[in-house]
N, C-alpha and C positions, 0 to 999 in steps of 0.2 A: 701377696698379692699381684697376678701379673698385668702391668694390661697393659693392649699395645697400644699404637701411636694410633688410635683412630676417634674414638667419643670416651669422655672421661667414665660414663657409665657403658658403655659397649661392651663388648664381649669377644675373645677370642676363642676359641675351642677346641675338641680336637670335630669338632664335625664346620658345615657348611656355619659360620656368625650369624645371624640376627641381629642387628645393626641395637645397642640399647637393651641386651639378654645378659646375661652370665650363666655362667657353665663351670661345673666342676672335671677338670682331664685326671689320669688314671692314677695319680700321686697327688688328689688332693688339694693339687694348688690352683686354684681357680688365675684361667687366662685369658685378663681382660684385654680386649682393641686399645693400646696402650696409646699409639702412635695414630689414630683416625678420632674425628668428632663426628657425631651424628647429624645428620642435614637437619635435627628439630636443632636442634643442641645448639648448632652454629649461630643461625642464624646469621649469614656470611652477606647480610646488606651491610657489612661493618660494623655491626650492633657490637659486638664484645670487643670489637679488638681496640685494643689501648692505648689511645695516641698516647704520643712523646711530648714531656714539658718542655718548652724553651730554655736550652742553656741543660737540660738533664742529661746524664749518660745516659746512652738507648739500655734499653732492659735485654738484659743479658737471655729459638731452640735455649737450651738451659744453659749457664754458661757463657753465653756468647757475646756474640758483637754485631752487631747493625753492618748490613752489605751494603756494597757501595754500590751506586746506581750501575748497573750492566754487569757485576765483578757475574757474574753467576745467567747470560741473558736466556739459557734455556731452561730455567727453572722457572715453573707451573703450580700456580692455585686452582682446584678442586673444587667447583662450588658446596659439594657432599663435603666438605669440611676435609681435604687430603692435601697432599702437594704431588709432585709429580715429574717428570723430565719430554723436554721435545729428544724422545728417538727418531724423528725423522719432524721434519716441517707440517706436517697435516698428525701424528703421531703421537701421542702422549707416553709415557712409560709410568705407571703405577703398582701400589701393592694392590693383587688381587684382595684383599677384603675389605676394600674400599667401594668396591662397585658387589651388584648384586646377581651379577651372573652374566651371559655371552648374550648377542645379538641388535637388535635396531634400540639407538636408546638417545634422545637428542632432549635426555635433561639436565644434562652434566653441562656448566660452561665451565669453559678455560680461561684462564685468566695469566695476563704473562707482561714480558716487557716494564714491568715494574719490578720496584721493589717497595712500593707506599700500594697499598693497595686501594687506596682508597684515589690516586694517580688521574687527573682528567687525560694521562696518555695510556693510559691502561686498553691491551688490545684485550676483549671480550669473544670466543669465539665459543659454540655451541658444539657437542659431539654430534656425533650420528650414528655413530655403530661404537659397541663395547666387546672386547676378549677379555675372558677370565681362564685364567691359566687350567687346561684342561687337566683334571686332574681333581681340581684344589677342592681337600675338603676340612679347609681351617687350621691343618697343621701343617707347615712346608708351601713349598709351591706358589710364595705370595708373591704374585706378578703376575698382571692386567692390561691390555696394552687398549687406550681408550681413544678414536677417527673422530678426529675435528671435522667443519662444517666446511674448512678451508682453511690450506695452508699460513702458519703462521711464517712473516719470514724474519726467523731469527738466530741465530745458531745451534746447530744441535749436541747434545750430547754423545759420544760414542760409548759405546759399553765394553765392556773385560771380556772376552771370547777364548783365555785362561785364569787360570789359579797363579801367572803370574806378581800382579798387584792385590793380590791377599795376600799383604801384610806392609808393617810401617804406617808413617801418620795419614790419614781422612781426614778430609771436612764432610761435613752434613751442613746444613743448611734449610731452612721453613719457616712459615707462619704460625708453626702450633704455639704452645703454650710454653712459659720464660722459667714454669716452675710445675713442681707435680702438680694438679689441681686448678693449675691457673686460667688465667684467659687468652684465649690467642690475640696474637700480635698485628700493629695495622703495618710496620717496617720486614723486613727480612731478615731474617735474624743469620748470622754463620759461627762455628765452632769447629776447633778438630777434634779427634779423639783417636786413640792406640790401638793399634790389634789388638784383640785380644783372643788367644790360643781357644782351642776349641775345647783343651784339657780344662785351660782356666772355668772355661764360661760353662762346661757338661758340670762341674765344681761347682755353678750359682744354682745352675738347671736343670740338672737330670736329664731324664731320659725325656722331660720338656726339649732340649734339642736337637737337633736334628744335624748333625753335621754332613757336608757337601753339601747340605741344602741350604744351610745359614751358614751367617759371620756375625764373629760378638766382634764388638770396639768397647772400650768406655776407659776411665780410668780406675781399676781393680785399686781398691784400697783406702784411696779417695775421693773420689765422687765428683760433680760439683759439675761436669760437662755430658749432656747426652739431649737425642733428640726427645719430644715429649707426646702426648694429647697436642692430635692438627698436625705432628711431620707426617702420618702416614703418605706410605706413597714415593717420598723426595729419595734421591738422590743420596746414596753414601761416597765419595767420588775421589781424587786423586791425580798428581802427574804419573803418565807412562813414561816410556824414558825417553820422546823425542819432547818431552817440558808440558804434552799436551793434559786435559781434565780428560778421566777417562773414570767412569761409571763400574764400581765394585759392590755397591750392595742396594738395596731398594729397604727404605724404615720399613717397617713389621713391628714388633713386639717390646716387652721387657720388663722386668717385675718397680714399677714407679718410675722416674725420672731420677739419672745422675744422684742412684745410693749409691755408698761406697763398694759395696759386695756383688750390684747386680749391673750388669754390660749390658748394650743397647743391644738387641740380637735384629740385626740386617738379611732378605734376601741376597744369596750368594748369585750373584749373576753371573759370571760363568758357568754356574751347572746349566743354565739356561737361558744363554746366550745361541745356542743352534732353533731352539726351539722358539724365543721372541723371533727372531728373524724372520722365521720359517712362517708365524703367525701374523708376522703385520703383513707380507706379503699377501694373506690372503681376505684383509680391511681395504 
């Protein structure tokens, strides 16, 4: 069963998904919105966020560790239960399946500037507009932009515009579940995952994978480290040749979380870099 990173019971389909719905694709594999979290299920007033016990090791994104305050300052938590990154100080880059379409939208709250979502220092800004990837139909093209009511004075995360960085080891981060079917996290978690080739990823997912629009990462044969429900829209990133962080992927979907035979699937940012740049200029 394929989950997107959005809702624990939501669906990624070959057509525009309705949060919480389930649909079957051509090869009879149900694609669930693994990395997202439906707003009704999230109750993002921190209701389901797990507090850390004093002296306890941080809950492991799956297989991860707690990020330090300020380590990834461009990370954003979105109120519908997704992640994102500051593309500019006033625009968040996230996944298309996290939003319901394009147009004026003041219903989303972006939380930034903290690793602890309950921190009194959290910066919270409402959305004004949303731009979902043109042509998005639930399969591929999984990116979207959210314009905020005002800039957030924090560093931004640049995006890859070539395939040069579509290799090596990546970092992922998010407030999503720390295990398949688990609860959302109070603290930002991080993990590292290695690149998985298109050939190996297609061996797992067959025609569900869209090479050229999607990039895979995970520990094949071992598993144990992955993004999970609630991490949708968050960035997958690595260091560029100058040592700066650069975004190469957007958390999108996969079967389960951290299963040995199924890597995570991410939107290949470099494929859409020009579209993202042009779209941002219109917001």
